[in-house]
C-alpha positions in Angstrom: 98.6 127.4 87.0 95.7 124.9 86.9 94.0 123.4 89.9 95.1 120.0 88.8 98.8 120.9 88.7 98.7 122.8 92.0 97.1 119.8 93.8 99.8 117.6 92.5 102.7 119.8 93.6 101.2 120.2 97.1 100.9 116.3 97.5 104.5 115.9 96.2 105.8 118.5 98.6 103.9 116.9 101.6 105.3 113.4 100.6 108.9 114.7 100.3 108.8 116.3 103.7 107.4 113.1 105.2 109.9 111.0 103.4 112.8 113.1 104.6 111.6 113.0 108.1 111.3 109.2 108.1 114.7 109.0 106.3 116.2 110.8 109.3 114.8 108.8 112.1 114.9 105.1 110.7 118.6 104.8 110.8 118.8 106.2 114.4 116.3 103.8 115.5 118.3 100.8 114.4 120.3 98.8 116.9 124.1 99.4 116.8 126.6 102.1 117.0 128.1 103.3 113.8 131.1 104.9 115.7 132.0 101.6 117.3 131.7 100.1 113.9 134.2 102.4 112.4 136.6 102.1 115.4 136.5 98.3 115.1 138.7 98.7 112.1 141.3 100.6 114.0 142.9 97.6 116.1 146.1 97.9 118.0 145.6 101.5 119.1 143.9 101.0 122.4 145.7 104.1 124.0 144.1 106.6 121.5 140.8 104.8 121.0 138.9 107.2 123.3 140.4 110.3 121.7 139.6 109.0 118.3 136.1 108.1 119.4 135.5 111.6 120.6 136.9 113.1 117.3 134.6 110.9 115.3 131.6 111.9 117.2 132.4 115.5 116.8 133.2 115.1 113.1 129.7 113.3 112.5 127.9 115.7 114.8 126.5 112.8 116.9 127.2 114.9 120.1 124.5 117.4 119.2 120.8 117.0 120.3 118.5 115.2 118.0 116.6 118.3 116.9 119.8 120.0 115.9 120.9 116.9 113.9 117.5 117.1 112.2 117.9 120.7 111.2 121.3 120.0 109.9 120.0 117.1 108.0 117.5 119.4 106.2 120.3 121.8 105.5 122.3 119.0 103.8 119.2 118.0 101.8 119.4 121.4 100.0 123.2 121.5 99.9 123.8 118.0 98.9 126.2 117.6 101.7 125.3 114.2 103.1 128.6 114.0 105.2 131.2 111.4 105.1 130.8 107.7 104.8 131.5 105.5 107.7 132.2 102.3 105.8 134.1 104.2 103.0 135.8 106.7 105.4 136.7 109.4 104.6 134.9 109.4 101.2 131.9 111.9 101.0 128.5 110.2 100.6 127.6 112.3 97.5 130.7 110.9 95.7 129.6 107.3 96.4 126.1 108.0 95.2 127.4 109.7 92.0 129.4 106.5 91.2 126.6 104.1 92.0 123.6 106.1 90.4 125.1 105.7 86.9 124.7 101.8 87.3 121.1 102.2 88.5 119.9 104.5 85.6 121.7 102.1 83.1 119.6 99.3 84.2 116.3 101.0 85.2 115.7 103.3 82.4 116.1 100.9 79.6 114.1 98.1 81.5 111.1 100.4 82.4 110.8 102.0 78.9 111.3 98.9 76.9 109.1 96.6 79.2 106.4 99.2 79.0 106.3 99.5 75.3 106.9 95.8 74.5 104.4 94.6 77.2 101.7 97.0 76.0 102.1 95.9 72.3 102.0 92.2 73.2 99.1 92.6 75.5 97.1 94.5 72.9 98.0 91.8 70.3 97.0 89.1 72.9 93.7 90.7 73.7 92.4 90.6 70.0 93.5 87.1 69.1 92.2 84.2 71.2 94.7 81.8 70.1 97.7 84.1 70.9 95.8 84.8 74.2 95.6 81.2 75.3 99.2 80.5 74.6 100.9 83.6 76.0 98.8 84.5 79.1 100.2 81.7 81.2 103.7 83.0 80.5 102.7 86.6 81.2 101.1 85.5 84.5 104.3 83.5 85.5 106.5 86.6 84.9 104.2 89.0 86.6 103.8 86.9 89.8 107.7 86.3 90.0 109.5 88.0 92.8 112.5 90.1 91.7 115.0 88.2 93.7 113.6 84.9 92.5 113.7 85.7 88.8 117.2 87.1 89.4 118.4 83.9 90.8 116.7 81.9 88.0 118.2 84.1 85.3 121.6 83.9 86.9 121.5 80.1 87.2 120.4 79.5 83.7 122.3 82.0 81.6 125.3 82.4 83.8 125.8 78.8 85.3 124.0 76.3 83.1 124.7 77.9 79.6 127.6 80.2 80.8 126.8 83.1 78.5 126.9 85.9 80.8 128.8 86.7 84.1 126.7 86.8 87.4 128.6 89.2 89.4 129.9 92.7 89.2 129.6 95.5 86.5 132.9 94.7 84.6 135.7 92.3 84.8 138.5 92.6 87.3 141.0 93.1 84.4 139.0 95.8 82.7 139.9 99.3 82.8 137.1 101.7 82.8 137.1 104.2 79.8 135.3 105.0 76.6 136.8 102.3 74.6 135.1 99.3 72.8 136.7 96.6 75.0 135.4 98.1 78.2 131.9 99.0 76.8 131.7 95.3 75.5 132.6 94.0 79.0 130.2 96.3 80.7 127.3 95.4 78.5 128.2 91.8 79.1 127.9 92.2 82.8 124.8 94.7 82.5 122.6 92.3 80.4 121.4 89.9 83.1 120.3 92.7 85.7 118.6 94.4 82.9 116.9 91.2 81.5 115.6 90.3 84.9 114.2 93.7 85.5 112.6 93.6 82.0 111.0 90.2 82.3 109.1 90.8 85.7 107.8 94.1 84.5 106.9 92.8 81.0 104.3 90.3 82.3 102.5 93.0 84.3 102.3 95.5 81.4 101.2 92.8 79.1 98.4 91.4 81.4 97.2 95.0 82.0 96.9 96.0 78.4 95.3 92.7 77.5 92.5 93.3 80.2 92.1 96.8 78.9 91.7 95.5 75.2 89.2 92.9 76.3 87.2 95.8 78.1 87.3 97.9 75.1 86.2 95.2 72.8 83.0 94.9 74.8 82.3 98.5 74.3 79.6 99.9 72.0 82.2 101.5 69.5 84.2 98.2 69.1 80.9 96.3 68.4 79.8 98.9 65.9 83.1 98.6 64.1 82.9 95.0 64.1 79.4 95.2 62.4 81.0 97.5 59.8 83.5 94.8 59.0 86.6 96.6 60.4 89.6 94.6 60.8 91.0 93.3 64.1 94.0 95.7 63.5 92.0 98.7 63.4 89.9 97.7 66.3 93.2 97.0 68.3 94.5 100.4 67.3 91.4 102.3 68.7 91.4 100.1 71.8 95.1 100.6 72.4 94.5 104.3 72.4 92.0 104.1 75.1 93.7 101.4 77.1 97.0 103.0 77.2 95.9 105.8 79.6 95.5 103.6 82.6 98.8 102.0 81.8 100.4 105.4 82.2 98.9 105.8 85.6 99.9 102.3 86.5 103.5 103.1 85.5 103.3 105.9 88.2 102.0 103.5 90.7 104.5 100.8 90.2 107.7 102.9 90.1 108.2 102.4 93.9 107.9 98.7 93.5 110.2 98.8 90.4 113.0 100.6 92.2 112.6 98.2 95.2 113.0 95.3 92.8 116.1 96.8 91.4 117.7 97.0 94.8 117.2 93.1 95.2 118.3 92.4 91.7 121.6 94.3 92.4 122.3 92.4 95.6 121.8 89.0 93.8 124.2 90.0 90.9 126.4 92.0 93.2 125.9 95.0 90.9 127.4 98.2 92.3 124.5 100.4 92.2 122.5 102.1 95.0 120.8 98.6 96.1 124.2 97.1 96.8 125.5 100.2 98.5 122.4 100.3 100.6 122.9 96.7 101.8 126.5 97.5 102.8 125.3 100.7 104.6 122.6 98.9 106.7 125.0 96.1 107.7 127.5 98.5 108.9 125.2 101.1 110.5 126.4 103.8 108.1 123.8 106.4 109.0 124.9 109.0 106.4 125.3 106.7 103.5 121.8 105.1 104.3 120.3 108.6 104.6 121.9 109.7 101.2 120.8 106.7 99.4 117.2 106.7 100.8 116.9 110.4 99.9 118.1 109.7 96.3 115.8 106.9 95.8 112.8 108.7 97.1 113.6 111.8 95.0 114.1 109.8 91.9 110.6 108.1 92.4 108.9 111.4 93.1 110.4 113.2 90.1 109.5 110.1 87.8 105.9 110.0 89.4 105.6 113.9 88.8 106.8 113.6 85.2 104.3 110.7 84.6 101.5 112.9 86.1 102.5 115.7 83.7 102.5 113.4 80.7 99.1 112.1 81.6 97.8 115.6 81.9 98.6 116.1 78.2 97.7 112.7 76.8 94.3 112.4 78.6 91.8 114.7 76.8 89.6 115.0 80.0 92.4 116.2 82.2 93.8 118.5 79.6 90.4 120.1 78.9 89.9 120.7 82.8 93.5 122.1 82.8 93.0 124.6 80.1 89.7 125.7 81.4 91.2 126.7 84.8 94.3 128.4 83.5 
């Protein structure tokens, strides 16, 4: 195993340990009592309230010392047993996450992949054509500087309220029955489009600007000037510039994944989309330790795995890293 890969694995292991530790302590530092929050739902049973409170404390292991809870949490990390949700008692946290993560992936994966491809292509074209550059760059800067929640509100208002083309809440209609049939798929895609489109737009601007700047840099390099003197077409120069400029964009994808996932959380809240972001807000508002911990851990794991995958891809597409890797094996 190469030195490059070993270093990356060590960094990700340390990051994961720190993330799990922070994930354990943050909910416990928040004000409020999750048991009292759950007991507030059981009204009219004052006589058995104390007995129920003791039973719930034992059920959630909150009677144990903090170090024991921390050890149990590490055990749950590897067994995927995150306990029982307080706000959806007695549903296991893992079942809630399984239901919600499908909606996250259905929005995040297409938005990330398509915005990266389309944004880089548009940025490369803009960087080699001054007229296109002048007309498109203000739009790209507008998209890139827009907060996710603001863009979500703008998209929801225009396409959902003014024009009325798409619904602005939920993952499917109240009368729809989930299943592999065309009527449900159509209704699902109808609700899915605005959250996807919001994520796509904000990311598109950043990728286009990044690639445009890389193409401008490559145009000033010696090989580009030499190709111009030979009479090479803009398309050919853009092709070679794109190959060199795409490498930093791959690195940028790894660096932005955390921000993208964070943006997805706010977008889900705006559109009331039942992904992990919507569930996380409910968990925070109701002091649901176990659901919070499960969702935080899921998000951190997804980001780390995605970053590690990008690092591996970069190792194969960058000749310098690939050469150093093969020399060390």
